[in-house]
C-alpha positions, 0 to 999 in steps of 0.5 A: 481529372487533374494530373497530380503526378509531380513534374520532373525535369531532367537534363539528359546528355549523350556524349563520348567525352566528359564535357561541361554539359555532362557536369551539369546533366542528371543522366549521361549516356556514354555513346560511341566515338567516331571510330566505334560507330556501328550504325552508318551515317552520311555527311557533306558540306556546303563548301564542297560537292562531295557526298560521303558515308560514314561506314560501319566500323569493324573495330571493337568498342573500347567500353560498353557504349551505344550509338546515339541512335540506339540510346534514343531508340532504347528510351523509346522502347522503354517508354513504349513498354511503360505507356503501352503506346507502340508508336514510341517504339515503332518510330525507331523501328529500323534502328532496332532492326539494325537497318538505319540505311532505310532512313538514310535512303528516305533522306536521299529521296527527299533531297534535291541533290541526292535523289536516285542514290542508294546509301548502300552504294555510297557506303560501299564506295566510301569503304574504298575511299571514293565519295559520291558527287552531289548532283549540283549543276556547278562545281564549285557550287554557285547558289542560285545558278538555275534561277539566274541562268534558267529563270527557275523560281526562287524559294520565295512567296513570289518566286522572285528575289524579294528585297522588300518584306511586307510582313507586319513584323518586319515593318514594325522592326524596321527591317522591311528593307535591307538595312545595317544594324549596329550589334546589340552588345559590341560597339562603343556607340549606341547598340542595335541602332538601324544605321540609315538616312531617313527613308519613307519605307522605314517607320519601325515601332518605337520603344514607347509603342511597347511601353518602354522609355526611349532612353532605356538601354538595358540589356534585354530592352536593347534587343527590341529598340528600333531607332533609325539614325544616320551614321553621323548621329550614331558616331556621336552616341555612346555605349552606356558601358563606356563610362564603366571602363568598358572599351574592347569589342570581343569577338569569339570566332570558332576554331573548327578543329577544336569544335569538330575534331579533337584540338581542345580535347586531347592533351597532345593537340591542345598543347600545340594550340596557341602559345601557352602549351607546356607538357610539364606545367612548370607554372602550376597556376596553369589549369592544364597542359594548355589553356585558353587565351585572348589576343589584344593589340600590343599598344593598347595592352601596354597602356593597360599595363598588360604584358605579353602572357599576363593573366587578365580579367575579362568582364562583360555587361555586369547586368547579366554576365557572367550570370544574372544575379551574380552579385548575390552569389559571390562564390558562384561569381568567383567560379565563373568570372573569366580569368584568361591569358593575354597574348600581344597580337599586332594583327588585332586592331586597337579596341578589339580583342579575340578569343577562340571559342572551344576550350573547356570551361571552368566549373565548380568542380574544376575550380575545387580541383585547381584550389585543392589538388597538390598539382593545381590541375583544374580537374574535378576530383569526383568526375575527372572533368578537366577545364582549360581555364582556372576560372570562367571562360569566354561563355562568361562574356557572351549570351544569346540575343533573340532577333525578332525577325528570326522568330516570325511565324509569317515568313514564307521560306523553303522547307528543309527537304525537297522543293516545298515552301513553308511558313515560319519556323524551320530547322536551319532555315528560319529560326533563332541562331545561337553561338553568340560571337560578340561582346563589349568587355572590360579587360584588366590585369590580374596577375603577371604571366611569368 
């Protein structure tokens, strides 16, 4: 029987702040803020030995929201009702019973450093401000302490430290030995080259083996070019974007307190982040009481005619950024080309620029608000979404790069929980990593900063 039902695709988001993701979503579920959560949770960090609970709060909800887990359980409940399949509902059984600690205790028993703990005990202790100690052998943590001091096996196929990868994919891509690669998109030299003197064990497949011309340095092809060259050879090479005026390595590091707390979300905190906060917005060009910025070496900035505080255009590889096909969508390009304040910063090396990734990006709605509102705020007149850029954002210059050796199905590695070994994809263990933090860009003066 042929399924004739129409295919429906939706973007569904859980969020408690109206973010740019919500702007593009079909359905947005309003969920509890941290202080409103009625379902307990737990958390820890690789940088400290403490295990902490997020206790159930006695505070009332401000709005008619739900916990993230309640949203998922509610959807499953409805799907179960529609399909008649109880398994959808039963998967979230203890959420509907308000006993999520059952799931948390299962995680405890599967974890190397938490087995034997009870979440109920941890939650009660954390209510009084006292976390538990992770059951690690050292404090601070020393990775591999048992393996190096007690000859316990490593989590590899052989149980030993492995410095050679015998899988076909690693041999084909030239990463069967520990090697250094130039970044795919962030060097004045030929991108993604394996920098090494000739070595008999490094014989990666060449572009011609895949039907690709050797000189093809286009954006997509750069991800799978496996040339091995000496540093002397690399030094004489050139990024193809250099001839187009590109000359800055842009790094976009994470500002922790904007990504994990409220440093870019509330006007009070955002105003004090960086040098361009102004509660009164004396310059109505400002998108908000604060705005993002890019750090640039003062000597280089002067050569480019950029004064401290000027607005600049920051452009990455035009073949696919700010988005593929932008030349045929001029109005969208106007929205997404990155306009940003420049700050003279002596600690930045010449040829390098830095922009913290965290501020709210420009959207068609925020640009409409900036261009039509009497006060000039970059706020969507329909949703209230508030951008921190007039146009574009750092995401206009970055993209995800798919590293082949992070996508193999053959690599033996530790499972996420417990002492088991597995193979291939595993969440947070062997998978493609996102959050690109590098681009090769062109910076040009757009407007005086005033």
